[in-house]
C-alpha positions in Angstrom: 0.0 0.0 0.0 1.3 3.4 -0.9 2.5 5.5 2.0 1.1 8.8 3.2 1.5 11.5 0.6 2.4 9.1 -2.2 0.5 8.8 -5.5 -1.5 5.6 -5.8 -1.6 3.6 -9.1 -3.9 5.9 -11.1 -3.9 7.0 -14.7 -1.0 9.5 -14.4 1.2 7.2 -12.3 3.0 5.6 -15.1 3.8 8.9 -16.8 5.0 10.3 -13.5 7.3 7.4 -13.0 8.7 7.7 -16.5 9.3 11.5 -16.0 11.1 10.9 -12.7 13.1 8.0 -14.1 14.2 10.0 -17.1 15.4 12.8 -14.9 17.2 10.5 -12.5 19.0 8.5 -15.2 20.1 11.6 -17.1 21.4 13.2 -13.9 23.0 10.1 -12.3 23.4 7.5 -15.0 22.0 4.0 -15.1 24.2 2.5 -12.4 23.8 5.2 -9.8 20.1 5.9 -10.1 18.2 3.8 -7.6 14.6 2.6 -7.9 13.9 3.9 -4.5 15.1 7.3 -5.4 13.0 7.3 -8.6 10.0 6.4 -6.6 10.6 9.2 -4.1 11.0 11.7 -7.0 7.7 10.4 -8.6 6.0 10.4 -5.2 4.9 6.8 -5.6 5.5 3.5 -3.7 8.6 1.8 -5.1 6.5 -1.4 -5.7 4.7 0.5 -8.5 7.9 0.8 -10.5 8.2 -3.0 -10.6 4.5 -3.3 -11.3 4.6 -1.1 -14.4 8.1 -1.9 -15.7 9.3 -5.1 -14.2 13.0 -4.3 -13.9 15.3 -1.2 -13.6 16.7 -1.9 -17.1 13.2 -2.0 -18.6 12.4 1.3 -16.9 15.6 2.8 -18.1 15.0 1.9 -21.7 11.3 3.0 -21.6 12.1 6.3 -19.9 15.0 7.1 -22.2 13.0 6.2 -25.3 10.0 8.1 -24.1 6.4 7.1 -24.6 6.7 6.9 -28.3 3.2 7.7 -29.4 1.5 6.3 -32.5 -0.7 9.2 -33.4 0.8 9.5 -36.9 0.8 5.8 -37.5 -2.9 5.7 -36.5 -3.6 8.7 -38.8 -1.8 6.9 -41.7 -3.8 3.7 -41.1 -7.1 5.7 -41.0 -6.2 7.3 -44.3 -5.4 3.8 -45.8 -1.7 4.6 -46.4 1.6 3.2 -45.3 4.0 5.6 -43.5 6.9 6.5 -45.7 10.6 6.6 -44.9 10.7 10.4 -44.5 7.9 10.3 -41.9 9.6 7.4 -40.0 13.0 9.2 -39.8 11.4 12.5 -38.9 9.3 10.9 -36.1 12.3 8.9 -34.8 14.6 12.0 -34.5 11.9 14.3 -33.1 11.4 11.9 -30.2 15.0 12.4 -29.1 14.6 16.2 -29.3 11.2 16.6 -27.7 12.3 16.5 -24.0 13.4 19.3 -21.8 17.1 18.1 -21.8 19.7 18.8 -24.4 18.6 17.3 -27.8 19.7 13.8 -28.2 20.9 13.4 -24.6 18.5 10.6 -23.9 19.6 8.7 -27.0 23.3 9.1 -25.9 22.4 7.6 -22.5 20.5 4.8 -24.1 23.3 4.1 -26.6 25.9 4.0 -23.8 23.8 1.4 -21.9 23.2 -0.7 -25.0 26.9 -0.7 -25.8 27.8 -2.2 -22.4 24.7 -4.3 -21.8 23.3 -7.1 -24.1 20.0 -6.8 -22.2 19.8 -3.1 -22.9 20.7 -3.7 -26.5 17.9 -6.2 -26.9 15.4 -3.9 -25.4 16.5 -1.1 -27.7 16.2 -3.4 -30.6 12.6 -4.3 -29.6 11.8 -0.7 -29.1 13.0 0.4 -32.6 11.5 -2.7 -34.3 8.1 -2.8 -32.6 7.3 0.8 -32.0 9.1 3.1 -34.4 8.3 1.5 -37.7 5.8 -1.3 -36.9 3.5 1.0 -34.9 3.3 -1.3 -31.9 2.3 -4.5 -33.8 3.2 -7.6 -31.8 2.9 -10.3 -34.4 6.0 -12.4 -35.0 8.0 -11.4 -38.0 8.8 -13.8 -40.9 12.4 -14.2 -42.0 12.2 -11.5 -44.7 10.3 -9.1 -42.5 12.8 -9.6 -39.7 15.7 -8.7 -42.1 13.8 -5.6 -43.2 13.3 -4.6 -39.5 16.9 -5.1 -38.8 18.0 -3.0 -41.7 15.6 -0.2 -40.9 16.5 -0.3 -37.2 20.2 -0.2 -38.1 19.6 2.8 -40.3 17.6 4.7 -37.7 20.0 4.1 -34.9 22.9 4.9 -37.2 21.4 8.3 -38.1 20.8 9.1 -34.4 24.3 8.0 -33.6 25.7 10.3 -36.2 23.5 13.2 -35.1 23.9 12.9 -31.3 27.0 10.9 -30.5 29.4 11.6 -33.4 27.9 15.0 -34.2 28.7 14.3 -37.8 28.5 17.3 -40.1 25.2 18.3 -41.6 23.5 15.1 -40.2 24.0 16.7 -36.8 23.5 20.4 -37.6 20.8 20.5 -40.3 17.0 20.5 -39.5 15.3 17.2 -38.9 13.1 17.7 -42.0 16.2 17.9 -44.2 17.8 14.8 -42.6 14.6 12.9 -43.0 14.4 13.8 -46.7 18.0 12.5 -47.2 17.5 9.1 -45.5 13.8 8.5 -46.1 14.2 7.0 -49.6 16.7 4.4 -48.1 14.1 3.4 -45.5 11.6 3.0 -48.2 13.9 0.8 -50.2 14.5 -1.4 -47.2 10.8 -2.0 -46.7 10.7 -4.0 -49.9 14.2 -4.9 -51.0 14.9 -8.0 -49.0 13.5 -11.2 -50.5 12.6 -14.5 -48.8 15.5 -17.0 -48.7 15.6 -20.7 -48.2 
């Protein structure tokens, strides 16, 4: 049971935990940020962190990646169209620049964790594959679709790495819309270019 003055598990609890976790991880890093400290910051019982997210690593990945919304995917589906590569790249980069912290800082923190933790890398893979370009679809991927997902995920993460970690030329300095136009056609080609193999 939540203690006095702490928020119970209501509709805003998950969002409050994510905001508190994001701030804590950015300030202290993954290893130093404690679940109890995050719970205090969010004004919730620590048990709710495990209830909503399972583990500290899962909370870290979810908070760094943000609550990637599917409004544009839903709008595209309602219009009977498939989201194009330009839109996918634009949405992906905007997510890393939508928070109150320095643009891309959350991606850098997530990339550092993924580089040192196979578990974090797996969760990042799932996030990119399931949410960014599949719109949250949970169905298993066939072999060809899995290869397409890997290619698209590698391209998206590579663009973000160049923009936020390497700070590579115009990929880092030019507006998101320009970068999306450069790489969008590549994403489009990956969506259909890989055939089934035996």
